[in-house]
N, C-alpha and C positions, 0 to 999 in steps of 0.2 A: 117477787111477791109484792102486790100492791097493798098499801095500808088501807084500812076501811075508810071510806069517804074520799080517798084520793082519786084523782082522775087516772084512768088507765092509759097507758102509752098506746099510740096508734100502731106500734110495731110490736109483734110478739117475738121476743128474743129466743131463738133456739140455740144459738151459739154466739159467742162474743162478736163474730163478724157479721151476723145477720142484720143488725141495725144499721151499721154504716153501708152495707151493700144495698139495703132497702132505700136509704136516703139517696145514695148515688144513682140507683135505678130510677127513682122518681125525678131526680134532677136531670138526668140524661133524657128521659122520656119527654119532659117539658121542653128541654133545649132543642129537641128534634121535632117538636110539634110545628105544623105548617105555619101557624099564626106567628110564632116567635121567629122562625127561620125567615119568613117574609120581611118582618120588621128589621131583623138584623141585616139582611141583605140590602135593604133600602139605606140604612145608616152606613153600611160598609161602602157602598157605591158613592154615596154623597160625601161623607167625611173622608173616605179613602182617596177620592179624586182630588179634593182640596189639599190633603196632605202630600199627595204625589206631586202636585204642581208646586207646592211650597218647598218640598225637600229635593225634588229631582227636575224641576222646571228648566233650569239652565242646561243641564246635561241633555234633556230631551230636545231643547232648541238647537243644540250644537251637534246632535246626532251621536252623542256618547252613550250608546246603548250596549251594555255588556250583559253577559249571563248573570253576573253578580248583582248588577243594578236591577235587572228584571226580578230576580229573587227578592231583593229588598223592597221593590214596589209591591210585589205580591204580599209580603209580610206587612207592609204599610196598610193594605186593605184588610188584612186578617185581624189586625188589632181592634179597629172599631166594631168588626163583626163579633169578636169575642166579648168585648165590653158590653155591647148591646144585648147579646145573649145572656150573659151573666146577670145583668141588671134586670132584664125581663123575667128570668126564672126566679130570681130573688124576690121580685115584686109579687109574682103569682104565689110563691110559697108563703110569703108574709101575709098576703090577703087570705089564703086558705087557713092559716093559723088563727087569724083574728075572727074568722066567721065560724 
């Protein structure tokens, strides 16, 4: 129940799990939006490439390519993608709350 004069929540709680589910749903919807995915891919390719050269450059030059190293290089690109996505979604949600 909302006290008189208090702002109503933007989520109507039907069960204790509905608010977290609504928040997660909004977060995932934003994270999958084309604008945020494009931005995150640009950062992942740019930053990920630099990190791969720094972390695996010697091995690449010597032809030391194993399945384990390829998996680590993929993870190296995934990290900036996740960071960019989380940052973008947080920024959009913060901007929504302020307006």
